[in-house]
PDB file of N, H, CA, C and O in Angstrom:
ATOM      1  N   LYS A   1     137.765  18.767 -65.860  1.00  0.00           N
ATOM      2  CA  LYS A   1     138.108  18.921 -64.447  1.00  0.00           C
ATOM      3  C   LYS A   1     137.941  17.585 -63.755  1.00  0.00           C
ATOM      4  O   LYS A   1     137.077  16.790 -64.124  1.00  0.00           O
ATOM      5  N   TRP A   2     138.761  17.340 -62.760  1.00  0.00           N
ATOM      6  H   TRP A   2     139.463  17.986 -62.460  1.00  0.00           H
ATOM      7  CA  TRP A   2     138.704  16.069 -62.047  1.00  0.00           C
ATOM      8  C   TRP A   2     137.533  16.061 -61.083  1.00  0.00           C
ATOM      9  O   TRP A   2     137.164  17.092 -60.520  1.00  0.00           O
ATOM     10  N   CYS A   3     136.959  14.890 -60.903  1.00  0.00           N
ATOM     11  H   CYS A   3     137.258  14.053 -61.360  1.00  0.00           H
ATOM     12  CA  CYS A   3     135.855  14.752 -59.968  1.00  0.00           C
ATOM     13  C   CYS A   3     135.847  13.335 -59.416  1.00  0.00           C
ATOM     14  O   CYS A   3     136.453  12.428 -59.986  1.00  0.00           O
ATOM     15  N   ILE A   4     135.159  13.161 -58.308  1.00  0.00           N
ATOM     16  H   ILE A   4     134.667  13.898 -57.844  1.00  0.00           H
ATOM     17  CA  ILE A   4     135.030  11.830 -57.718  1.00  0.00           C
ATOM     18  C   ILE A   4     133.688  11.256 -58.122  1.00  0.00           C
ATOM     19  O   ILE A   4     132.653  11.908 -57.985  1.00  0.00           O
ATOM     20  N   VAL A   5     133.713  10.039 -58.617  1.00  0.00           N
ATOM     21  H   VAL A   5     134.553   9.509 -58.728  1.00  0.00           H
ATOM     22  CA  VAL A   5     132.467   9.395 -59.030  1.00  0.00           C
ATOM     23  C   VAL A   5     132.281   8.112 -58.238  1.00  0.00           C
ATOM     24  O   VAL A   5     133.250   7.437 -57.890  1.00  0.00           O
ATOM     25  N   ILE A   6     131.036   7.785 -57.959  1.00  0.00           N
ATOM     26  H   ILE A   6     130.249   8.333 -58.241  1.00  0.00           H
ATOM     27  CA  ILE A   6     130.725   6.548 -57.249  1.00  0.00           C
ATOM     28  C   ILE A   6     130.000   5.620 -58.203  1.00  0.00           C
ATOM     29  O   ILE A   6     128.982   5.981 -58.793  1.00  0.00           O
ATOM     30  N   SER A   7     130.540   4.420 -58.346  1.00  0.00           N
ATOM     31  H   SER A   7     131.367   4.127 -57.867  1.00  0.00           H
ATOM     32  CA  SER A   7     129.953   3.470 -59.284  1.00  0.00           C
ATOM     33  C   SER A   7     128.690   2.854 -58.706  1.00  0.00           C
ATOM     34  O   SER A   7     128.372   3.044 -57.532  1.00  0.00           O
ATOM     35  N   SER A   8     127.980   2.120 -59.537  1.00  0.00           N
ATOM     36  H   SER A   8     128.238   1.967 -60.491  1.00  0.00           H
ATOM     37  CA  SER A   8     126.724   1.514 -59.104  1.00  0.00           C
ATOM     38  C   SER A   8     126.959   0.461 -58.024  1.00  0.00           C
ATOM     39  O   SER A   8     126.046   0.118 -57.274  1.00  0.00           O
ATOM     40  N   GLU A   9     128.198  -0.052 -57.949  1.00  0.00           N
ATOM     41  H   GLU A   9     128.940   0.227 -58.559  1.00  0.00           H
ATOM     42  CA  GLU A   9     128.511  -1.034 -56.921  1.00  0.00           C
ATOM     43  C   GLU A   9     128.858  -0.366 -55.596  1.00  0.00           C
ATOM     44  O   GLU A   9     128.979  -1.030 -54.567  1.00  0.00           O
ATOM     45  N   GLY A  10     129.018   0.958 -55.634  1.00  0.00           N
ATOM     46  H   GLY A  10     128.920   1.498 -56.470  1.00  0.00           H
ATOM     47  CA  GLY A  10     129.310   1.692 -54.405  1.00  0.00           C
ATOM     48  C   GLY A  10     130.782   1.987 -54.227  1.00  0.00           C
ATOM     49  O   GLY A  10     131.181   2.531 -53.197  1.00  0.00           O
ATOM     50  N   TYR A  11     131.610   1.635 -55.220  1.00  0.00           N
ATOM     51  H   TYR A  11     131.286   1.192 -56.056  1.00  0.00           H
ATOM     52  CA  TYR A  11     133.028   1.928 -55.120  1.00  0.00           C
ATOM     53  C   TYR A  11     133.292   3.384 -55.509  1.00  0.00           C
ATOM     54  O   TYR A  11     132.588   3.966 -56.334  1.00  0.00           O
ATOM     55  N   ILE A  12     134.319   3.945 -54.892  1.00  0.00           N
ATOM     56  H   ILE A  12     134.891   3.472 -54.221  1.00  0.00           H
ATOM     57  CA  ILE A  12     134.698   5.315 -55.227  1.00  0.00           C
ATOM     58  C   ILE A  12     135.805   5.268 -56.278  1.00  0.00           C
ATOM     59  O   ILE A  12     136.781   4.533 -56.130  1.00  0.00           O
ATOM     60  N   ASP A  13     135.646   6.051 -57.331  1.00  0.00           N
ATOM     61  H   ASP A  13     134.853   6.649 -57.451  1.00  0.00           H
ATOM     62  CA  ASP A  13     136.640   6.082 -58.392  1.00  0.00           C
ATOM     63  C   ASP A  13     136.822   7.528 -58.845  1.00  0.00           C
ATOM     64  O   ASP A  13     136.017   8.394 -58.500  1.00  0.00           O
ATOM     65  N   PHE A  14     137.869   7.787 -59.611  1.00  0.00           N
ATOM     66  H   PHE A  14     138.522   7.083 -59.890  1.00  0.00           H
ATOM     67  CA  PHE A  14     138.110   9.124 -60.119  1.00  0.00           C
ATOM     68  C   PHE A  14     137.730   9.197 -61.587  1.00  0.00           C
ATOM     69  O   PHE A  14     138.053   8.303 -62.371  1.00  0.00           O
ATOM     70  N   GLY A  15     137.045  10.265 -61.948  1.00  0.00           N
ATOM     71  H   GLY A  15     136.782  10.990 -61.312  1.00  0.00           H
ATOM     72  CA  GLY A  15     136.655  10.443 -63.337  1.00  0.00           C
ATOM     73  C   GLY A  15     137.078  11.816 -63.809  1.00  0.00           C
ATOM     74  O   GLY A  15     137.409  12.683 -63.002  1.00  0.00           O
ATOM     75  N   PHE A  16     137.066  12.012 -65.103  1.00  0.00           N
ATOM     76  H   PHE A  16     136.797  11.307 -65.759  1.00  0.00           H
ATOM     77  CA  PHE A  16     137.440  13.304 -65.665  1.00  0.00           C
ATOM     78  C   PHE A  16     136.286  13.853 -66.481  1.00  0.00           C
ATOM     79  O   PHE A  16     135.775  13.189 -67.383  1.00  0.00           O
ATOM     80  N   SER A  17     135.882  15.068 -66.157  1.00  0.00           N
ATOM     81  H   SER A  17     136.297  15.607 -65.424  1.00  0.00           H
ATOM     82  CA  SER A  17     134.774  15.693 -66.866  1.00  0.00           C
ATOM     83  C   SER A  17     135.299  16.884 -67.652  1.00  0.00           C
ATOM     84  O   SER A  17     136.037  17.712 -67.117  1.00  0.00           O
ATOM     85  N   VAL A  18     134.923  16.968 -68.911  1.00  0.00           N
ATOM     86  H   VAL A  18     134.324  16.296 -69.345  1.00  0.00           H
ATOM     87  CA  VAL A  18     135.409  18.052 -69.761  1.00  0.00           C
ATOM     88  C   VAL A  18     134.617  19.332 -69.511  1.00  0.00           C
ATOM     89  O   VAL A  18     134.978  20.399 -70.009  1.00  0.00           O
ATOM     90  N   SER A  19     133.541  19.223 -68.742  1.00  0.00           N
ATOM     91  H   SER A  19     133.247  18.356 -68.338  1.00  0.00           H
ATOM     92  CA  SER A  19     132.737  20.398 -68.433  1.00  0.00           C
ATOM     93  C   SER A  19     132.662  20.568 -66.924  1.00  0.00           C
ATOM     94  O   SER A  19     133.082  19.688 -66.172  1.00  0.00           O
ATOM     95  N   ASP A  20     132.127  21.697 -66.483  1.00  0.00           N
ATOM     96  H   ASP A  20     131.785  22.412 -67.094  1.00  0.00           H
ATOM     97  CA  ASP A  20     132.023  21.951 -65.052  1.00  0.00           C
ATOM     98  C   ASP A  20     130.825  21.245 -64.441  1.00  0.00           C
ATOM     99  O   ASP A  20     130.655  21.235 -63.222  1.00  0.00           O
ATOM    100  N   LYS A  21     129.997  20.655 -65.292  1.00  0.00           N
ATOM    101  H   LYS A  21     130.135  20.663 -66.282  1.00  0.00           H
ATOM    102  CA  LYS A  21     128.803  19.981 -64.778  1.00  0.00           C
ATOM    103  C   LYS A  21     129.123  18.544 -64.399  1.00  0.00           C
ATOM    104  O   LYS A  21     129.922  17.873 -65.053  1.00  0.00           O
ATOM    105  N   ILE A  22     128.485  18.087 -63.332  1.00  0.00           N
ATOM    106  H   ILE A  22     127.835  18.632 -62.801  1.00  0.00           H
ATOM    107  CA  ILE A  22     128.672  16.688 -62.921  1.00  0.00           C
ATOM    108  C   ILE A  22     127.385  15.925 -63.202  1.00  0.00           C
ATOM    109  O   ILE A  22     127.308  14.725 -62.936  1.00  0.00           O
TER     110      ILE A  22
END
């Protein structure tokens, strides 16, 4: 499932998780 992830630098990026857990 698609999710929004924030990198350690504070940028917003899109990531893909194969599970419902973030």
